[in-house]
BADOKE-259670 format. One record per residue (C-alpha): residue number from 1; residue in one letter; x, y, z. Coordinates in nm, 3 decimals, decimal comma. Layout:
<pts>
i = NUM; aa = a; x = X; y = Y; z = Z $
...
</pts>
This chain:
<pts>
i = 1; aa = x; x = 8,237; y = 7,602; z = 6,653 $
i = 2; aa = x; x = 8,302; y = 7,392; z = 6,961 $
i = 3; aa = x; x = 8,617; y = 7,394; z = 7,169 $
i = 4; aa = x; x = 8,709; y = 7,063; z = 7,008 $
i = 5; aa = x; x = 8,649; y = 7,201; z = 6,658 $
i = 6; aa = x; x = 8,893; y = 7,486; z = 6,720 $
i = 7; aa = x; x = 9,143; y = 7,248; z = 6,878 $
i = 8; aa = x; x = 9,122; y = 7,036; z = 6,561 $
i = 9; aa = x; x = 9,164; y = 7,340; z = 6,335 $
i = 10; aa = x; x = 9,485; y = 7,433; z = 6,515 $
i = 11; aa = x; x = 9,610; y = 7,077; z = 6,475 $
i = 12; aa = x; x = 9,526; y = 7,066; z = 6,104 $
i = 13; aa = x; x = 9,718; y = 7,387; z = 6,045 $
i = 14; aa = x; x = 10,026; y = 7,266; z = 6,231 $
i = 15; aa = x; x = 9,980; y = 7,516; z = 6,512 $
i = 16; aa = x; x = 9,939; y = 7,268; z = 6,799 $
i = 17; aa = x; x = 10,245; y = 7,123; z = 6,970 $
i = 18; aa = x; x = 10,198; y = 6,783; z = 7,139 $
i = 19; aa = x; x = 10,372; y = 6,655; z = 7,452 $
i = 20; aa = x; x = 10,331; y = 6,279; z = 7,474 $
i = 21; aa = x; x = 10,512; y = 6,190; z = 7,796 $
i = 22; aa = x; x = 10,332; y = 6,219; z = 8,133 $
i = 23; aa = x; x = 10,347; y = 6,567; z = 8,288 $
i = 24; aa = x; x = 10,247; y = 6,665; z = 8,640 $
i = 25; aa = x; x = 9,968; y = 6,922; z = 8,687 $
i = 26; aa = x; x = 10,173; y = 7,069; z = 8,972 $
i = 27; aa = x; x = 10,408; y = 7,332; z = 8,818 $
i = 28; aa = x; x = 10,532; y = 7,111; z = 8,531 $
i = 29; aa = x; x = 10,256; y = 7,200; z = 8,282 $
i = 30; aa = x; x = 10,311; y = 7,572; z = 8,341 $
i = 31; aa = x; x = 10,686; y = 7,531; z = 8,305 $
i = 32; aa = x; x = 10,653; y = 7,368; z = 7,962 $
i = 33; aa = x; x = 10,364; y = 7,584; z = 7,837 $
i = 34; aa = x; x = 10,505; y = 7,921; z = 7,944 $
i = 35; aa = x; x = 10,596; y = 8,124; z = 7,636 $
i = 36; aa = x; x = 10,487; y = 7,847; z = 7,401 $
i = 37; aa = x; x = 10,211; y = 7,863; z = 7,145 $
i = 38; aa = x; x = 9,912; y = 7,626; z = 7,149 $
i = 39; aa = x; x = 10,024; y = 7,314; z = 7,330 $
i = 40; aa = x; x = 9,851; y = 6,985; z = 7,414 $
i = 41; aa = x; x = 9,966; y = 6,752; z = 7,688 $
i = 42; aa = x; x = 9,845; y = 6,400; z = 7,620 $
i = 43; aa = x; x = 9,885; y = 6,274; z = 7,976 $
i = 44; aa = x; x = 9,826; y = 6,507; z = 8,270 $
i = 45; aa = x; x = 9,700; y = 6,284; z = 8,550 $
i = 46; aa = x; x = 9,573; y = 6,051; z = 8,278 $
i = 47; aa = x; x = 9,389; y = 6,318; z = 8,077 $
i = 48; aa = x; x = 9,450; y = 6,550; z = 7,785 $
i = 49; aa = x; x = 9,514; y = 6,913; z = 7,872 $
i = 50; aa = x; x = 9,572; y = 7,203; z = 7,633 $
i = 51; aa = x; x = 9,678; y = 7,563; z = 7,683 $
i = 52; aa = x; x = 9,751; y = 7,882; z = 7,489 $
i = 53; aa = x; x = 9,489; y = 7,830; z = 7,219 $
i = 54; aa = x; x = 9,404; y = 8,204; z = 7,219 $
i = 55; aa = x; x = 9,740; y = 8,332; z = 7,339 $
i = 56; aa = x; x = 9,807; y = 8,579; z = 7,056 $
i = 57; aa = x; x = 9,609; y = 8,839; z = 6,866 $
i = 58; aa = x; x = 9,636; y = 8,625; z = 6,552 $
i = 59; aa = x; x = 9,495; y = 8,318; z = 6,729 $
i = 60; aa = x; x = 9,202; y = 8,518; z = 6,864 $
i = 61; aa = x; x = 9,146; y = 8,660; z = 6,516 $
i = 62; aa = x; x = 9,152; y = 8,305; z = 6,375 $
i = 63; aa = x; x = 8,873; y = 8,207; z = 6,614 $
i = 64; aa = x; x = 8,677; y = 8,512; z = 6,497 $
i = 65; aa = x; x = 8,750; y = 8,438; z = 6,133 $
i = 66; aa = x; x = 8,905; y = 8,781; z = 6,068 $
i = 67; aa = x; x = 9,244; y = 8,950; z = 6,034 $
i = 68; aa = x; x = 9,425; y = 9,054; z = 6,351 $
i = 69; aa = x; x = 9,473; y = 9,407; z = 6,217 $
i = 70; aa = x; x = 9,098; y = 9,436; z = 6,154 $
i = 71; aa = x; x = 8,994; y = 9,306; z = 6,495 $
i = 72; aa = x; x = 8,904; y = 9,633; z = 6,667 $
i = 73; aa = x; x = 8,705; y = 9,775; z = 6,378 $
i = 74; aa = x; x = 8,526; y = 9,444; z = 6,323 $
i = 75; aa = x; x = 8,438; y = 9,398; z = 6,691 $
i = 76; aa = x; x = 8,323; y = 9,760; z = 6,711 $
i = 77; aa = x; x = 8,068; y = 9,694; z = 6,436 $
i = 78; aa = x; x = 7,914; y = 9,382; z = 6,593 $
i = 79; aa = x; x = 7,601; y = 9,421; z = 6,804 $
i = 80; aa = x; x = 7,506; y = 9,215; z = 7,106 $
i = 81; aa = x; x = 7,196; y = 9,047; z = 6,965 $
i = 82; aa = x; x = 7,248; y = 8,693; z = 6,836 $
i = 83; aa = x; x = 7,026; y = 8,384; z = 6,840 $
i = 84; aa = x; x = 7,029; y = 8,148; z = 7,140 $
i = 85; aa = x; x = 6,835; y = 7,823; z = 7,150 $
i = 86; aa = x; x = 6,775; y = 7,553; z = 7,409 $
i = 87; aa = x; x = 6,865; y = 7,192; z = 7,334 $
i = 88; aa = x; x = 6,799; y = 6,876; z = 7,532 $
i = 89; aa = x; x = 7,147; y = 6,729; z = 7,558 $
i = 90; aa = x; x = 7,518; y = 6,788; z = 7,509 $
i = 91; aa = x; x = 7,834; y = 6,577; z = 7,476 $
i = 92; aa = x; x = 7,937; y = 6,686; z = 7,826 $
i = 93; aa = x; x = 7,655; y = 6,464; z = 7,956 $
i = 94; aa = x; x = 7,828; y = 6,144; z = 7,841 $
i = 95; aa = x; x = 7,961; y = 6,083; z = 8,193 $
i = 96; aa = x; x = 7,757; y = 6,207; z = 8,491 $
i = 97; aa = x; x = 7,880; y = 6,151; z = 8,846 $
i = 98; aa = x; x = 7,913; y = 6,286; z = 9,195 $
i = 99; aa = x; x = 8,160; y = 6,578; z = 9,197 $
i = 100; aa = x; x = 8,524; y = 6,482; z = 9,237 $
i = 101; aa = x; x = 8,768; y = 6,757; z = 9,144 $
i = 102; aa = x; x = 9,058; y = 6,519; z = 9,206 $
i = 103; aa = x; x = 8,960; y = 6,340; z = 8,884 $
i = 104; aa = x; x = 9,036; y = 6,653; z = 8,681 $
i = 105; aa = x; x = 9,388; y = 6,774; z = 8,588 $
i = 106; aa = x; x = 9,340; y = 7,107; z = 8,766 $
i = 107; aa = x; x = 9,671; y = 7,292; z = 8,752 $
i = 108; aa = x; x = 9,888; y = 7,440; z = 9,022 $
i = 109; aa = x; x = 10,061; y = 7,705; z = 8,815 $
i = 110; aa = x; x = 10,333; y = 7,868; z = 9,028 $
i = 111; aa = x; x = 10,529; y = 7,824; z = 9,347 $
i = 112; aa = x; x = 10,335; y = 7,991; z = 9,627 $
i = 113; aa = x; x = 9,990; y = 7,950; z = 9,471 $
i = 114; aa = x; x = 9,710; y = 7,900; z = 9,721 $
i = 115; aa = x; x = 9,622; y = 7,571; z = 9,549 $
i = 116; aa = x; x = 9,515; y = 7,425; z = 9,216 $
i = 117; aa = x; x = 9,312; y = 7,672; z = 9,009 $
i = 118; aa = x; x = 9,046; y = 7,643; z = 8,739 $
i = 119; aa = x; x = 9,115; y = 7,949; z = 8,525 $
i = 120; aa = x; x = 8,937; y = 7,900; z = 8,190 $
i = 121; aa = x; x = 8,581; y = 7,829; z = 8,302 $
i = 122; aa = x; x = 8,270; y = 8,020; z = 8,203 $
i = 123; aa = x; x = 8,078; y = 8,063; z = 8,529 $
i = 124; aa = x; x = 7,701; y = 8,091; z = 8,481 $
i = 125; aa = x; x = 7,473; y = 8,212; z = 8,761 $
i = 126; aa = x; x = 7,106; y = 8,294; z = 8,790 $
i = 127; aa = x; x = 6,899; y = 8,505; z = 9,028 $
i = 128; aa = x; x = 6,533; y = 8,606; z = 9,003 $
i = 129; aa = x; x = 6,519; y = 8,492; z = 8,642 $
i = 130; aa = x; x = 6,829; y = 8,691; z = 8,544 $
i = 131; aa = x; x = 7,133; y = 8,512; z = 8,403 $
i = 132; aa = x; x = 7,500; y = 8,606; z = 8,400 $
i = 133; aa = x; x = 7,799; y = 8,440; z = 8,235 $
i = 134; aa = x; x = 8,153; y = 8,549; z = 8,313 $
i = 135; aa = x; x = 8,499; y = 8,419; z = 8,397 $
i = 136; aa = x; x = 8,617; y = 8,381; z = 8,756 $
i = 137; aa = x; x = 8,926; y = 8,214; z = 8,894 $
i = 138; aa = x; x = 8,831; y = 7,915; z = 9,109 $
i = 139; aa = x; x = 9,060; y = 7,759; z = 9,368 $
i = 140; aa = x; x = 9,000; y = 7,392; z = 9,447 $
i = 141; aa = x; x = 8,955; y = 7,335; z = 9,821 $
i = 142; aa = x; x = 8,867; y = 6,964; z = 9,820 $
i = 143; aa = x; x = 8,685; y = 6,718; z = 9,596 $
i = 144; aa = x; x = 8,357; y = 6,912; z = 9,589 $
i = 145; aa = x; x = 8,428; y = 7,270; z = 9,701 $
i = 146; aa = x; x = 8,586; y = 7,570; z = 9,529 $
i = 147; aa = x; x = 8,668; y = 7,923; z = 9,644 $
i = 148; aa = x; x = 8,559; y = 8,180; z = 9,384 $
i = 149; aa = x; x = 8,718; y = 8,523; z = 9,346 $
i = 150; aa = x; x = 8,417; y = 8,754; z = 9,303 $
i = 151; aa = x; x = 8,499; y = 9,117; z = 9,233 $
i = 152; aa = x; x = 8,266; y = 9,346; z = 9,430 $
i = 153; aa = x; x = 8,015; y = 9,526; z = 9,211 $
i = 154; aa = x; x = 8,029; y = 9,277; z = 8,924 $
i = 155; aa = x; x = 7,711; y = 9,090; z = 8,835 $
i = 156; aa = x; x = 7,796; y = 8,757; z = 9,002 $
i = 157; aa = x; x = 7,876; y = 8,942; z = 9,324 $
i = 158; aa = x; x = 7,550; y = 9,140; z = 9,297 $
i = 159; aa = x; x = 7,350; y = 8,819; z = 9,252 $
i = 160; aa = x; x = 7,517; y = 8,666; z = 9,557 $
i = 161; aa = x; x = 7,462; y = 8,969; z = 9,778 $
i = 162; aa = x; x = 7,091; y = 8,978; z = 9,688 $
i = 163; aa = x; x = 7,043; y = 8,602; z = 9,734 $
i = 164; aa = x; x = 7,231; y = 8,585; z = 10,064 $
i = 165; aa = x; x = 7,020; y = 8,873; z = 10,198 $
i = 166; aa = x; x = 6,722; y = 8,640; z = 10,150 $
i = 167; aa = x; x = 6,905; y = 8,344; z = 10,302 $
i = 168; aa = x; x = 6,945; y = 8,170; z = 9,966 $
i = 169; aa = x; x = 7,239; y = 8,015; z = 9,781 $
i = 170; aa = x; x = 7,303; y = 8,102; z = 9,416 $
i = 171; aa = x; x = 7,278; y = 7,822; z = 9,158 $
i = 172; aa = x; x = 7,591; y = 7,802; z = 8,945 $
i = 173; aa = x; x = 7,736; y = 7,605; z = 8,656 $
i = 174; aa = x; x = 8,105; y = 7,597; z = 8,567 $
i = 175; aa = x; x = 8,176; y = 7,514; z = 8,201 $
i = 176; aa = x; x = 8,534; y = 7,421; z = 8,104 $
i = 177; aa = x; x = 8,637; y = 7,379; z = 7,742 $
i = 178; aa = x; x = 8,377; y = 7,593; z = 7,563 $
i = 179; aa = x; x = 8,364; y = 7,749; z = 7,217 $
i = 180; aa = x; x = 8,645; y = 8,010; z = 7,219 $
i = 181; aa = x; x = 8,397; y = 8,283; z = 7,125 $
i = 182; aa = x; x = 8,168; y = 8,192; z = 7,415 $
i = 183; aa = x; x = 8,474; y = 8,230; z = 7,637 $
i = 184; aa = x; x = 8,552; y = 8,566; z = 7,476 $
i = 185; aa = x; x = 8,193; y = 8,687; z = 7,515 $
i = 186; aa = x; x = 8,192; y = 8,587; z = 7,881 $
i = 187; aa = x; x = 8,513; y = 8,790; z = 7,924 $
i = 188; aa = x; x = 8,356; y = 9,102; z = 7,768 $
i = 189; aa = x; x = 8,158; y = 9,379; z = 7,933 $
i = 190; aa = x; x = 7,821; y = 9,351; z = 7,758 $
i = 191; aa = x; x = 7,469; y = 9,462; z = 7,854 $
i = 192; aa = x; x = 7,320; y = 9,248; z = 8,136 $
i = 193; aa = x; x = 7,222; y = 8,894; z = 8,040 $
i = 194; aa = x; x = 7,360; y = 8,928; z = 7,685 $
i = 195; aa = x; x = 7,678; y = 8,719; z = 7,701 $
i = 196; aa = x; x = 7,545; y = 8,420; z = 7,506 $
i = 197; aa = x; x = 7,366; y = 8,645; z = 7,257 $
i = 198; aa = x; x = 7,693; y = 8,831; z = 7,202 $
i = 199; aa = x; x = 7,875; y = 8,501; z = 7,148 $
i = 200; aa = x; x = 7,617; y = 8,414; z = 6,883 $
i = 201; aa = x; x = 7,668; y = 8,754; z = 6,717 $
i = 202; aa = x; x = 8,045; y = 8,698; z = 6,715 $
i = 203; aa = x; x = 8,002; y = 8,353; z = 6,569 $
i = 204; aa = x; x = 7,727; y = 8,441; z = 6,325 $
i = 205; aa = x; x = 7,545; y = 8,124; z = 6,437 $
i = 206; aa = x; x = 7,318; y = 8,027; z = 6,728 $
i = 207; aa = x; x = 7,460; y = 7,938; z = 7,067 $
i = 208; aa = x; x = 7,300; y = 7,624; z = 7,207 $
i = 209; aa = x; x = 7,227; y = 7,597; z = 7,579 $
i = 210; aa = x; x = 7,132; y = 7,300; z = 7,796 $
i = 211; aa = x; x = 6,928; y = 7,335; z = 8,117 $
i = 212; aa = x; x = 7,077; y = 7,165; z = 8,423 $
i = 213; aa = x; x = 6,902; y = 7,026; z = 8,731 $
i = 214; aa = x; x = 6,966; y = 7,348; z = 8,928 $
i = 215; aa = x; x = 6,799; y = 7,555; z = 8,655 $
i = 216; aa = x; x = 7,117; y = 7,699; z = 8,502 $
i = 217; aa = x; x = 7,158; y = 7,707; z = 8,123 $
i = 218; aa = x; x = 7,507; y = 7,621; z = 7,998 $
i = 219; aa = x; x = 7,674; y = 7,603; z = 7,655 $
i = 220; aa = x; x = 7,836; y = 7,293; z = 7,512 $
i = 221; aa = x; x = 8,163; y = 7,216; z = 7,690 $
i = 222; aa = x; x = 8,413; y = 6,943; z = 7,769 $
i = 223; aa = x; x = 8,338; y = 6,954; z = 8,143 $
i = 224; aa = x; x = 8,051; y = 7,105; z = 8,346 $
i = 225; aa = x; x = 8,038; y = 7,135; z = 8,724 $
i = 226; aa = x; x = 7,700; y = 7,204; z = 8,883 $
i = 227; aa = x; x = 7,635; y = 7,346; z = 9,227 $
i = 228; aa = x; x = 7,561; y = 7,650; z = 9,444 $
i = 229; aa = x; x = 7,753; y = 7,956; z = 9,561 $
i = 230; aa = x; x = 7,713; y = 7,964; z = 9,937 $
i = 231; aa = x; x = 7,760; y = 8,237; z = 10,196 $
i = 232; aa = x; x = 8,047; y = 8,040; z = 10,351 $
i = 233; aa = x; x = 8,394; y = 8,196; z = 10,313 $
i = 234; aa = x; x = 8,741; y = 8,053; z = 10,263 $
i = 235; aa = x; x = 9,088; y = 8,196; z = 10,204 $
i = 236; aa = x; x = 9,147; y = 8,237; z = 9,829 $
i = 237; aa = x; x = 9,501; y = 8,293; z = 9,697 $
i = 238; aa = x; x = 9,778; y = 8,375; z = 9,652 $
i = 239; aa = x; x = 9,723; y = 8,384; z = 9,277 $
i = 240; aa = x; x = 9,944; y = 8,523; z = 8,998 $
i = 241; aa = x; x = 9,735; y = 8,770; z = 8,801 $
i = 242; aa = x; x = 9,765; y = 8,946; z = 8,465 $
i = 243; aa = x; x = 10,073; y = 9,150; z = 8,566 $
i = 244; aa = x; x = 10,270; y = 8,836; z = 8,653 $
i = 245; aa = x; x = 10,268; y = 8,941; z = 9,018 $
i = 246; aa = x; x = 10,084; y = 8,784; z = 9,310 $
i = 247; aa = x; x = 9,741; y = 8,907; z = 9,405 $
i = 248; aa = x; x = 9,617; y = 8,932; z = 9,763 $
i = 249; aa = x; x = 9,475; y = 8,654; z = 9,977 $
i = 250; aa = x; x = 9,108; y = 8,727; z = 10,045 $
i = 251; aa = x; x = 8,814; y = 8,560; z = 10,214 $
i = 252; aa = x; x = 8,593; y = 8,458; z = 9,921 $
i = 253; aa = x; x = 8,265; y = 8,266; z = 9,874 $
i = 254; aa = x; x = 8,268; y = 7,887; z = 9,866 $
i = 255; aa = x; x = 8,100; y = 7,693; z = 9,584 $
i = 256; aa = x; x = 7,945; y = 7,362; z = 9,688 $
i = 257; aa = x; x = 7,934; y = 7,122; z = 9,393 $
i = 258; aa = x; x = 7,650; y = 6,875; z = 9,348 $
i = 259; aa = x; x = 7,723; y = 6,713; z = 9,010 $
i = 260; aa = x; x = 8,006; y = 6,667; z = 8,762 $
i = 261; aa = x; x = 7,955; y = 6,599; z = 8,390 $
i = 262; aa = x; x = 8,223; y = 6,532; z = 8,130 $
i = 263; aa = x; x = 8,280; y = 6,395; z = 7,784 $
i = 264; aa = x; x = 8,414; y = 6,039; z = 7,791 $
i = 265; aa = x; x = 8,756; y = 6,149; z = 7,668 $
i = 266; aa = x; x = 8,749; y = 6,514; z = 7,769 $
i = 267; aa = x; x = 9,013; y = 6,776; z = 7,692 $
i = 268; aa = x; x = 9,086; y = 7,001; z = 7,987 $
i = 269; aa = x; x = 9,145; y = 7,367; z = 7,894 $
i = 270; aa = x; x = 9,405; y = 7,530; z = 8,116 $
i = 271; aa = x; x = 9,467; y = 7,904; z = 8,100 $
i = 272; aa = x; x = 9,802; y = 8,034; z = 8,221 $
i = 273; aa = x; x = 9,770; y = 8,319; z = 8,473 $
i = 274; aa = x; x = 9,967; y = 8,613; z = 8,338 $
i = 275; aa = x; x = 10,015; y = 8,436; z = 8,006 $
i = 276; aa = x; x = 9,913; y = 8,542; z = 7,657 $
i = 277; aa = x; x = 9,568; y = 8,383; z = 7,666 $
i = 278; aa = x; x = 9,487; y = 8,553; z = 7,996 $
i = 279; aa = x; x = 9,590; y = 8,890; z = 7,851 $
i = 280; aa = x; x = 9,404; y = 8,845; z = 7,522 $
i = 281; aa = x; x = 9,077; y = 8,753; z = 7,692 $
i = 282; aa = x; x = 9,102; y = 9,011; z = 7,967 $
i = 283; aa = x; x = 9,228; y = 9,303; z = 7,756 $
i = 284; aa = x; x = 9,124; y = 9,279; z = 7,391 $
i = 285; aa = x; x = 8,748; y = 9,299; z = 7,466 $
i = 286; aa = x; x = 8,807; y = 9,653; z = 7,598 $
i = 287; aa = x; x = 8,949; y = 9,774; z = 7,267 $
i = 288; aa = x; x = 8,613; y = 9,802; z = 7,087 $
i = 289; aa = x; x = 8,465; y = 9,973; z = 7,394 $
i = 290; aa = x; x = 8,741; y = 10,235; z = 7,375 $
i = 291; aa = x; x = 8,699; y = 10,261; z = 6,997 $
i = 292; aa = x; x = 8,325; y = 10,328; z = 7,028 $
i = 293; aa = x; x = 8,375; y = 10,582; z = 7,307 $
i = 294; aa = x; x = 8,643; y = 10,776; z = 7,120 $
i = 295; aa = x; x = 8,439; y = 10,770; z = 6,798 $
i = 296; aa = x; x = 8,185; y = 10,995; z = 6,971 $
i = 297; aa = x; x = 8,440; y = 11,273; z = 7,024 $
i = 298; aa = x; x = 8,701; y = 11,231; z = 6,747 $
i = 299; aa = x; x = 8,773; y = 11,054; z = 6,418 $
i = 300; aa = x; x = 8,916; y = 10,733; z = 6,559 $
i = 301; aa = x; x = 9,104; y = 10,498; z = 6,327 $
i = 302; aa = x; x = 9,243; y = 10,227; z = 6,555 $
i = 303; aa = x; x = 9,292; y = 10,123; z = 6,919 $
i = 304; aa = x; x = 9,546; y = 9,891; z = 7,078 $
i = 305; aa = x; x = 9,607; y = 9,770; z = 7,432 $
i = 306; aa = x; x = 9,980; y = 9,708; z = 7,417 $
i = 307; aa = x; x = 10,172; y = 9,395; z = 7,509 $
i = 308; aa = x; x = 10,407; y = 9,590; z = 7,736 $
i = 309; aa = x; x = 10,108; y = 9,726; z = 7,926 $
i = 310; aa = x; x = 9,987; y = 9,370; z = 7,996 $
i = 311; aa = x; x = 9,725; y = 9,422; z = 7,722 $
i = 312; aa = x; x = 9,527; y = 9,596; z = 7,993 $
i = 313; aa = x; x = 9,683; y = 9,913; z = 8,139 $
i = 314; aa = x; x = 9,822; y = 10,094; z = 7,832 $
i = 315; aa = x; x = 9,608; y = 10,207; z = 7,537 $
i = 316; aa = x; x = 9,719; y = 10,360; z = 7,210 $
i = 317; aa = x; x = 9,448; y = 10,551; z = 7,026 $
i = 318; aa = x; x = 9,502; y = 10,647; z = 6,663 $
i = 319; aa = x; x = 9,293; y = 10,941; z = 6,540 $
i = 320; aa = x; x = 9,257; y = 11,153; z = 6,230 $
i = 321; aa = x; x = 9,301; y = 11,484; z = 6,403 $
i = 322; aa = x; x = 9,073; y = 11,769; z = 6,297 $
i = 323; aa = x; x = 9,101; y = 12,014; z = 6,589 $
i = 324; aa = x; x = 9,359; y = 12,067; z = 6,862 $
i = 325; aa = x; x = 9,120; y = 11,942; z = 7,131 $
i = 326; aa = x; x = 9,061; y = 11,604; z = 6,962 $
i = 327; aa = x; x = 9,348; y = 11,430; z = 7,137 $
i = 328; aa = x; x = 9,243; y = 11,545; z = 7,485 $
i = 329; aa = x; x = 8,887; y = 11,438; z = 7,416 $
i = 330; aa = x; x = 9,013; y = 11,098; z = 7,300 $
i = 331; aa = x; x = 9,215; y = 11,057; z = 7,619 $
i = 332; aa = x; x = 8,915; y = 11,138; z = 7,838 $
i = 333; aa = x; x = 8,687; y = 10,904; z = 7,641 $
i = 334; aa = x; x = 8,934; y = 10,616; z = 7,658 $
i = 335; aa = x; x = 8,977; y = 10,655; z = 8,034 $
i = 336; aa = x; x = 8,600; y = 10,650; z = 8,083 $
i = 337; aa = x; x = 8,550; y = 10,345; z = 7,860 $
i = 338; aa = x; x = 8,806; y = 10,131; z = 8,045 $
i = 339; aa = x; x = 8,830; y = 10,223; z = 8,410 $
i = 340; aa = x; x = 9,147; y = 10,021; z = 8,470 $
i = 341; aa = x; x = 9,352; y = 10,210; z = 8,211 $
i = 342; aa = x; x = 9,659; y = 10,375; z = 8,355 $
i = 343; aa = x; x = 9,820; y = 10,543; z = 8,052 $
i = 344; aa = x; x = 9,673; y = 10,654; z = 7,716 $
i = 345; aa = x; x = 9,880; y = 10,760; z = 7,417 $
i = 346; aa = x; x = 9,710; y = 10,936; z = 7,123 $
i = 347; aa = x; x = 9,885; y = 10,935; z = 6,784 $
i = 348; aa = x; x = 9,824; y = 11,034; z = 6,423 $
i = 349; aa = x; x = 9,724; y = 10,808; z = 6,135 $
i = 350; aa = x; x = 10,081; y = 10,786; z = 5,997 $
i = 351; aa = x; x = 10,198; y = 10,611; z = 6,316 $
i = 352; aa = x; x = 10,187; y = 10,229; z = 6,315 $
i = 353; aa = x; x = 10,034; y = 10,155; z = 6,655 $
i = 354; aa = x; x = 10,157; y = 9,794; z = 6,638 $
i = 355; aa = x; x = 10,521; y = 9,910; z = 6,611 $
i = 356; aa = x; x = 10,674; y = 10,012; z = 6,949 $
i = 357; aa = x; x = 10,951; y = 10,201; z = 6,766 $
i = 358; aa = x; x = 10,697; y = 10,411; z = 6,578 $
i = 359; aa = x; x = 10,514; y = 10,488; z = 6,904 $
i = 360; aa = x; x = 10,839; y = 10,601; z = 7,064 $
i = 361; aa = x; x = 10,906; y = 10,817; z = 6,758 $
i = 362; aa = x; x = 10,567; y = 10,988; z = 6,804 $
i = 363; aa = x; x = 10,648; y = 11,064; z = 7,167 $
i = 364; aa = x; x = 10,997; y = 11,187; z = 7,078 $
i = 365; aa = x; x = 10,892; y = 11,425; z = 6,800 $
i = 366; aa = x; x = 10,530; y = 11,525; z = 6,870 $
i = 367; aa = x; x = 10,493; y = 11,541; z = 7,249 $
i = 368; aa = x; x = 10,606; y = 11,831; z = 7,468 $
i = 369; aa = x; x = 10,603; y = 11,756; z = 7,839 $
i = 370; aa = x; x = 10,469; y = 12,088; z = 7,966 $
i = 371; aa = x; x = 10,182; y = 12,102; z = 7,716 $
i = 372; aa = x; x = 10,086; y = 11,752; z = 7,604 $
i = 373; aa = x; x = 10,070; y = 11,544; z = 7,924 $
i = 374; aa = x; x = 9,742; y = 11,520; z = 8,117 $
i = 375; aa = x; x = 9,746; y = 11,399; z = 8,479 $
i = 376; aa = x; x = 9,450; y = 11,247; z = 8,664 $
i = 377; aa = x; x = 9,577; y = 11,221; z = 9,025 $
i = 378; aa = x; x = 9,420; y = 11,010; z = 9,298 $
i = 379; aa = x; x = 9,158; y = 10,835; z = 9,086 $
i = 380; aa = x; x = 9,015; y = 10,484; z = 9,084 $
i = 381; aa = x; x = 9,226; y = 10,246; z = 8,877 $
i = 382; aa = x; x = 9,285; y = 9,875; z = 8,925 $
i = 383; aa = x; x = 9,383; y = 9,679; z = 9,233 $
i = 384; aa = x; x = 9,590; y = 9,463; z = 8,996 $
i = 385; aa = x; x = 9,831; y = 9,755; z = 8,948 $
i = 386; aa = x; x = 10,112; y = 9,699; z = 9,202 $
i = 387; aa = x; x = 10,163; y = 10,078; z = 9,230 $
i = 388; aa = x; x = 9,803; y = 10,146; z = 9,325 $
i = 389; aa = x; x = 9,694; y = 10,182; z = 9,685 $
i = 390; aa = x; x = 9,362; y = 10,005; z = 9,732 $
i = 391; aa = x; x = 9,299; y = 10,065; z = 9,362 $
i = 392; aa = x; x = 9,373; y = 10,440; z = 9,379 $
i = 393; aa = x; x = 9,640; y = 10,566; z = 9,139 $
i = 394; aa = x; x = 9,742; y = 10,850; z = 8,906 $
i = 395; aa = x; x = 9,655; y = 10,815; z = 8,540 $
i = 396; aa = x; x = 9,839; y = 10,981; z = 8,252 $
i = 397; aa = x; x = 9,730; y = 11,082; z = 7,904 $
i = 398; aa = x; x = 9,984; y = 11,176; z = 7,636 $
i = 399; aa = x; x = 9,904; y = 11,374; z = 7,323 $
i = 400; aa = x; x = 10,167; y = 11,273; z = 7,065 $
i = 401; aa = x; x = 9,989; y = 11,420; z = 6,763 $
i = 402; aa = x; x = 10,109; y = 11,680; z = 6,513 $
i = 403; aa = x; x = 10,019; y = 12,047; z = 6,563 $
i = 404; aa = x; x = 9,772; y = 12,139; z = 6,293 $
i = 405; aa = x; x = 9,908; y = 12,490; z = 6,236 $
i = 406; aa = x; x = 10,257; y = 12,363; z = 6,145 $
i = 407; aa = x; x = 10,214; y = 12,019; z = 5,995 $
i = 408; aa = x; x = 10,517; y = 12,069; z = 5,771 $
i = 409; aa = x; x = 10,744; y = 12,042; z = 6,077 $
i = 410; aa = x; x = 10,620; y = 11,691; z = 6,159 $
i = 411; aa = x; x = 10,570; y = 11,513; z = 5,826 $
i = 412; aa = x; x = 10,832; y = 11,246; z = 5,777 $
i = 413; aa = x; x = 11,025; y = 11,267; z = 5,451 $
i = 414; aa = x; x = 11,130; y = 10,948; z = 5,275 $
i = 415; aa = x; x = 11,290; y = 10,884; z = 4,933 $
i = 416; aa = x; x = 10,933; y = 10,854; z = 4,801 $
i = 417; aa = x; x = 10,817; y = 11,182; z = 4,950 $
i = 418; aa = x; x = 10,640; y = 11,286; z = 5,267 $
i = 419; aa = x; x = 10,469; y = 11,024; z = 5,481 $
</pts>
């Protein structure tokens, strides 16, 4: 499925709202799209622009062709090996030109942003024959330069460090408006060089790639920017991240663009920082990682990264408890699987993990503060957490499961019997 295919499916099912009047890319698009479902602006600087196409669990499940409630178990069962094949051309090659970012409706999302940001692009790099595809925020500096936020230690950053040590730039391609499952795969921690294979496994069909002049292979897209990541630095930020708060301004690498390719009537995919689509793509891919990790130490039944925890910092793990140590083992496994987790809550199978009231009930009736809370002080968390200091924080695990030696005290009684 292409980006345009999914866009059309949302339209056919009455899920896409259209805005026909002209809207400015500076703050106005964000203002109208914030809190909305899938929305398409027909005239943003003369071009179509859509947002929020994966902004809920149900929309992401629709792209996967599964039920939202089955997502974790389904994703946990999918391997990383899918077919990838090279093709000679793509619709994004309909219009090829010198790079000019001013011709794209790149959005300035919030007051105080460092500039217009590309937020939905799959960034593909290559070094010594190795390939990496991931998502980076990209701040437009001028018509042919971008500042890229590269997290130290991640693969793109590793490629750059190795290339710059040899005095080389890193070839890069920036694909905007890709198959939603390619975007999801690029947002997921997978084995090295397996992002496109994983996308194919998710789709159950081959992912097609086109080789560009700089040697990079890219998937079909609405827009592709070609160039090189240089050792030059520029101020990047401020930027509103997943918590809805501003991230730091940093000196980040500059991308020098050499070519721009688009469909004749392209659709620009904008992704709202701190919005639902950002949270779905950044958080949900960790749920199967947690599920797999916990399955090695306990009978796991479900995992959820909660909306209130930005779909990133708070995990609920549902287990079928067999021994009193199962919950503690599940907490430890979840923390190891997702290093940015801050709080983990473990519950029994009778608790609906999608119901905040049921989760609060579990804490109220099955957790005792002096016995069931685990603290991990002064450990590495996430720099996105406003309460962390240089990424160092305290993590908390909560065991809100029934005590096996007195289950009768915890079973809920209803008119139809015990739950």
